[in-house]
C-alpha positions as CSV (number, residue, x, y, z in Angstrom):
1,M,-49.2,53.9,78.4
2,R,-50.2,50.9,76.2
3,W,-48.0,52.0,73.2
4,L,-44.9,52.1,75.3
5,R,-45.7,48.6,76.6
6,M,-46.2,47.5,73.0
7,A,-42.9,49.1,71.9
8,D,-41.2,47.2,74.8
9,L,-42.7,43.9,73.5
10,L,-41.5,44.6,69.9
11,L,-38.0,45.7,70.7
12,D,-36.6,42.7,68.9
13,C,-38.6,43.6,65.7
14,S,-37.5,46.0,63.0
15,A,-40.9,46.5,61.5
16,V,-44.7,46.1,62.0
17,L,-47.0,45.7,59.1
18,A,-50.6,46.8,59.7
19,G,-53.8,47.7,57.9
20,G,-53.9,50.9,59.9
21,A,-52.2,52.7,62.7
22,G,-52.7,56.1,64.3
23,P,-50.1,58.8,64.6
24,L,-49.2,58.1,68.3
25,P,-48.3,54.4,68.0
26,R,-46.4,55.2,64.7
27,K,-44.4,58.0,66.5
28,I,-43.6,55.8,69.6
29,L,-42.6,52.8,67.6
30,A,-40.5,54.9,65.2
31,H,-38.8,56.4,68.3
32,Y,-37.7,52.8,69.2
33,G,-36.5,52.2,65.6
34,I,-39.5,50.1,64.6
35,F,-40.8,50.8,61.1
36,V,-44.7,50.8,60.8
37,G,-45.9,50.0,57.3
38,I,-49.6,50.7,56.6
39,V,-50.2,48.2,53.8
40,E,-52.8,46.1,52.1
41,G,-52.5,42.9,50.2
42,S,-50.5,39.8,50.7
43,V,-48.6,39.5,53.9
44,Q,-46.2,37.0,52.3
45,K,-45.5,39.5,49.4
46,A,-44.9,42.3,51.9
47,L,-42.5,40.1,54.0
48,R,-40.6,39.1,50.9
49,M,-40.2,42.7,49.8
50,M,-39.0,43.7,53.2
51,A,-36.6,40.8,53.5
52,S,-35.0,41.8,50.2
53,G,-34.9,45.5,51.0
54,G,-37.6,46.3,48.5
55,D,-40.0,49.2,48.4
56,L,-43.4,48.6,50.0
57,S,-44.9,51.8,48.5
58,F,-46.9,49.8,45.9
59,M,-48.7,48.1,48.8
60,A,-49.4,51.3,50.7
61,R,-52.9,51.5,51.9
62,Q,-54.8,54.2,50.0
63,N,-57.4,56.5,51.5
64,F,-56.3,55.9,55.1
65,Y,-55.9,58.8,57.5
66,C,-56.1,59.5,61.2
67,S,-57.4,62.6,63.0
68,A,-58.7,63.4,66.4
69,G,-57.7,60.0,67.6
70,K,-59.9,58.1,65.1
71,C,-58.7,56.4,62.0
72,H,-60.8,56.1,58.9
73,E,-60.5,54.3,55.6
74,D,-62.8,56.5,53.5
75,R,-62.7,59.9,55.2
76,T,-66.4,59.6,56.1
77,G,-65.8,58.8,59.8
């Protein structure tokens, strides 16, 4: 399964920042202790916040959801 291979490649990482991720990759990566942040905005700002132990909630991507294996930004499919 590709997400297990991805998790194996990321074992030395503590987090992944993405513009979107479905429930299966989030679940698998979380099982391996890898935080998946669905964020928007400056990557540098997000990395600084993570490095300082800050809260990324202000960068959380709004109107993002996944269902039936497809991810959407605006709920229109």
